[in-house]
DRENLO-275633 format. One line per 8 residues: number of its first residue (from 1); for each residue x, y, z of N, C-alpha, C. Coordinates in Angstrom, 1 decimal. Layout:
N
NUM> X Y Z X Y Z X Y Z | ...
***
This chain:
95
1> -32.9 -212.4 -131.5 -32.2 -211.9 -132.6 -31.0 -211.1 -132.0 | -29.8 -211.4 -132.5 -28.6 -210.8 -132.0 -28.4 -209.4 -132.6 | -27.9 -208.5 -131.8 -27.6 -207.2 -132.3 -26.1 -207.0 -132.3 | -25.6 -206.4 -133.3 -24.1 -206.2 -133.4 -23.8 -204.8 -132.8 | -22.6 -204.7 -132.3 -22.2 -203.4 -131.8 -21.8 -202.5 -133.0 | -22.1 -201.3 -133.0 -21.9 -200.4 -134.1 -20.7 -199.4 -133.7 | -19.7 -199.4 -134.5 -18.6 -198.5 -134.3 -19.0 -197.1 -134.9 | -18.9 -196.1 -134.1 -19.3 -194.8 -134.5 -18.1 -193.9 -134.7
9> -18.0 -193.2 -135.8 -16.9 -192.3 -136.1 -17.4 -190.9 -135.8 | -16.7 -190.2 -135.0 -17.0 -188.9 -134.7 -16.1 -187.9 -135.5 | -16.7 -187.1 -136.3 -15.9 -186.1 -137.0 -16.1 -184.8 -136.4 | -15.0 -184.2 -135.8 -15.2 -182.9 -135.1 -15.4 -181.8 -136.1 | -16.6 -181.5 -136.4 -17.0 -180.4 -137.3 -18.0 -179.5 -136.5 | -17.7 -178.3 -136.5 -18.6 -177.3 -135.8 -19.7 -176.9 -136.9 | -20.9 -177.4 -136.7 -22.0 -177.0 -137.5 -22.7 -175.8 -137.0 | -23.1 -174.9 -137.9 -23.9 -173.8 -137.4 -25.2 -174.3 -136.7
17> -25.6 -173.6 -135.7 -26.8 -174.0 -134.9 -28.0 -174.3 -135.8 | -28.1 -173.7 -137.0 -29.3 -173.9 -137.8 -29.2 -175.3 -138.5 | -28.0 -175.9 -138.6 -27.9 -177.2 -139.2 -27.9 -178.4 -138.2 | -27.8 -178.1 -136.9 -27.7 -179.2 -135.9 -28.9 -180.1 -135.9 | -30.1 -179.5 -136.0 -31.3 -180.4 -136.0 -31.3 -181.4 -137.2 | -30.8 -180.9 -138.4 -30.7 -181.7 -139.6 -29.6 -182.8 -139.3 | -28.6 -182.4 -138.7 -27.5 -183.4 -138.4 -28.0 -184.5 -137.5 | -28.8 -184.1 -136.4 -29.3 -185.1 -135.5 -30.3 -186.0 -136.3
25> -31.1 -185.4 -137.1 -32.1 -186.2 -137.9 -31.4 -187.2 -138.8 | -30.3 -186.7 -139.5 -29.6 -187.6 -140.3 -29.0 -188.8 -139.5 | -28.4 -188.5 -138.4 -27.8 -189.5 -137.5 -28.8 -190.5 -137.1 | -30.0 -190.1 -136.8 -31.1 -191.0 -136.4 -31.6 -191.8 -137.5 | -31.6 -191.2 -138.7 -32.0 -192.0 -139.9 -31.0 -193.1 -140.2 | -29.7 -192.7 -140.2 -28.7 -193.7 -140.4 -28.7 -194.8 -139.4 | -28.8 -194.5 -138.1 -28.9 -195.5 -137.1 -30.1 -196.4 -137.3 | -31.2 -195.9 -137.7 -32.4 -196.7 -138.0 -32.2 -197.6 -139.1
33> -31.5 -197.1 -140.2 -31.2 -198.0 -141.3 -30.3 -199.1 -140.9 | -29.3 -198.8 -140.1 -28.4 -199.8 -139.6 -29.1 -200.9 -138.8 | -30.0 -200.5 -137.9 -30.7 -201.5 -137.1 -31.6 -202.3 -138.0 | -32.3 -201.7 -139.0 -33.1 -202.5 -139.9 -32.3 -203.5 -140.8 | -31.1 -203.0 -141.2 -30.2 -203.9 -141.9 -29.8 -205.1 -141.1 | -29.5 -204.9 -139.8 -29.2 -206.0 -138.9 -30.4 -207.0 -138.8 | -31.6 -206.4 -138.7 -32.8 -207.2 -138.6 -32.9 -208.1 -139.8 | -32.7 -207.4 -141.0 -32.8 -208.1 -142.2 -31.8 -209.3 -142.3
41> -30.6 -209.1 -141.9 -29.6 -210.1 -141.8 -30.1 -211.3 -140.9 | -30.6 -210.9 -139.8 -31.1 -211.9 -138.9 -32.3 -212.7 -139.5 | -33.2 -212.1 -140.2 -34.3 -212.7 -140.8 -33.8 -213.6 -141.9 | -32.8 -213.2 -142.7 -32.2 -214.0 -143.7 -31.6 -215.3 -143.1 | -30.9 -215.1 -142.0 -30.4 -216.3 -141.3 -31.5 -217.3 -140.8 | -32.6 -216.7 -140.4 -33.7 -217.5 -139.9 -34.3 -218.3 -141.1 | -34.4 -217.6 -142.3 -34.9 -218.3 -143.5 -34.0 -219.4 -143.9 | -32.7 -219.2 -143.8 -31.8 -220.3 -144.2 -32.0 -221.5 -143.3
49> -32.2 -221.2 -142.0 -32.4 -222.3 -141.0 -33.6 -223.1 -141.3 | -34.7 -222.4 -141.8 -35.9 -223.1 -142.1 -35.7 -224.0 -143.3 | -34.9 -223.5 -144.3 -34.6 -224.3 -145.5 -33.8 -225.6 -145.1 | -32.8 -225.4 -144.2 -32.1 -226.5 -143.7 -32.9 -227.5 -142.9 | -33.9 -227.0 -142.2 -34.8 -227.9 -141.5 -35.6 -228.7 -142.5 | -36.1 -228.0 -143.5 -36.8 -228.7 -144.5 -36.0 -229.8 -145.2 | -34.7 -229.4 -145.5 -33.8 -230.4 -146.1 -33.6 -231.6 -145.2 | -33.4 -231.4 -143.9 -33.2 -232.5 -143.0 -34.4 -233.4 -142.9
57> -35.6 -232.8 -143.2 -36.9 -233.6 -143.1 -37.1 -234.3 -144.5 | -36.2 -234.1 -145.4 -36.3 -234.8 -146.7 -36.9 -234.0 -147.8 | -37.1 -232.7 -147.6 -37.7 -231.9 -148.7 -36.5 -231.3 -149.5 | -36.8 -231.0 -150.8 -35.8 -230.4 -151.7 -35.9 -228.8 -151.5 | -34.8 -228.2 -151.0 -34.9 -226.7 -150.8 -35.1 -226.0 -152.1 | -34.5 -226.5 -153.2 -34.8 -225.8 -154.5 -36.2 -225.8 -154.9 | -36.9 -226.9 -154.7 -38.3 -227.0 -155.0 -39.1 -226.1 -154.0 | -38.7 -226.1 -152.8 -39.4 -225.2 -151.8 -39.3 -223.7 -152.2
65> -38.1 -223.3 -152.7 -37.9 -221.9 -153.2 -38.8 -221.7 -154.4 | -38.9 -222.6 -155.3 -39.7 -222.5 -156.5 -41.2 -222.3 -156.1 | -41.6 -223.1 -155.2 -43.0 -223.0 -154.7 -43.3 -221.7 -154.1 | -42.3 -221.1 -153.4 -42.5 -219.8 -152.8 -42.6 -218.7 -153.9 | -41.7 -218.9 -154.9 -41.8 -217.9 -156.0 -43.2 -218.0 -156.7 | -43.6 -219.2 -156.9 -44.9 -219.4 -157.6 -46.1 -218.8 -156.8 | -46.0 -219.0 -155.5 -47.1 -218.6 -154.6 -47.2 -217.0 -154.5 | -46.0 -216.4 -154.8 -46.0 -214.9 -154.8 -46.6 -214.3 -156.0
73> -46.7 -215.1 -157.1 -47.3 -214.6 -158.3 -48.8 -214.5 -158.3 | -49.3 -213.6 -159.1 -50.8 -213.5 -159.2 -51.2 -214.8 -160.0 | -52.5 -215.2 -159.8 -52.9 -216.4 -160.5 -52.8 -216.3 -162.0 | -53.2 -215.2 -162.6 -53.1 -215.0 -164.1 -51.7 -215.1 -164.6 | -50.8 -214.5 -163.8 -49.4 -214.5 -164.2 -48.8 -216.0 -164.1 | -49.3 -216.7 -163.1 -48.9 -218.1 -162.9 -49.3 -218.9 -164.1 | -50.6 -218.7 -164.5 -51.2 -219.5 -165.6 -50.4 -219.2 -166.9 | -50.2 -217.9 -167.1 -49.5 -217.5 -168.3 -48.1 -218.1 -168.4
81> -47.3 -218.0 -167.3 -46.0 -218.6 -167.2 -46.0 -220.1 -167.5 | -47.0 -220.8 -166.9 -47.1 -222.2 -167.2 -47.5 -222.5 -168.6 | -48.3 -221.7 -169.2 -48.7 -221.9 -170.6 -47.5 -221.8 -171.5 | -46.7 -220.7 -171.3 -45.5 -220.5 -172.1 -44.5 -221.7 -171.9 | -44.3 -222.1 -170.7 -43.4 -223.2 -170.4 -43.9 -224.5 -171.1 | -45.2 -224.7 -171.1 -45.8 -225.9 -171.8 -45.5 -225.8 -173.3 | -45.6 -224.6 -173.9 -45.4 -224.4 -175.3 -43.9 -224.7 -175.6 | -43.0 -224.2 -174.8 -41.6 -224.4 -175.0 -41.2 -225.9 -174.9
89> -41.8 -226.5 -173.9 -41.5 -228.0 -173.7 -42.0 -228.8 -174.9 | -43.2 -228.5 -175.3 -43.8 -229.2 -176.5 -42.9 -229.0 -177.7 | -42.4 -227.7 -177.9 -41.6 -227.4 -179.1 -40.3 -228.2 -179.1 | -39.8 -228.5 -177.9 -38.6 -229.3 -177.7 -38.8 -230.8 -177.6 | -40.1 -231.2 -177.6 -40.4 -232.6 -177.6 -40.2 -233.1 -176.2 | -40.3 -232.3 -175.2 -40.1 -232.7 -173.8 -41.5 -232.7 -173.2 | -41.9 -233.9 -172.6 -43.2 -234.0 -172.0 -43.2 -234.6 -170.7
***
């Protein structure tokens, strides 16, 4: 996973000694968020690559995404959604 260089801006502010630990903690939290954001971007790129791999193998990426959405649902929610969809399709004469 590639890591990007981070440009840091230094603002010359003299903080009272009592605030320096909070300043250090804030800096560490911000740096941690930035690292996690980079990891998330890398994971997103990896997921795109897997969809492209599936597409090159002849699978439909939209259908793959739909299967993933369905698999995330609880079984009861999945059945309810399917029942509603069936009612709507029947009402429109689509079978």
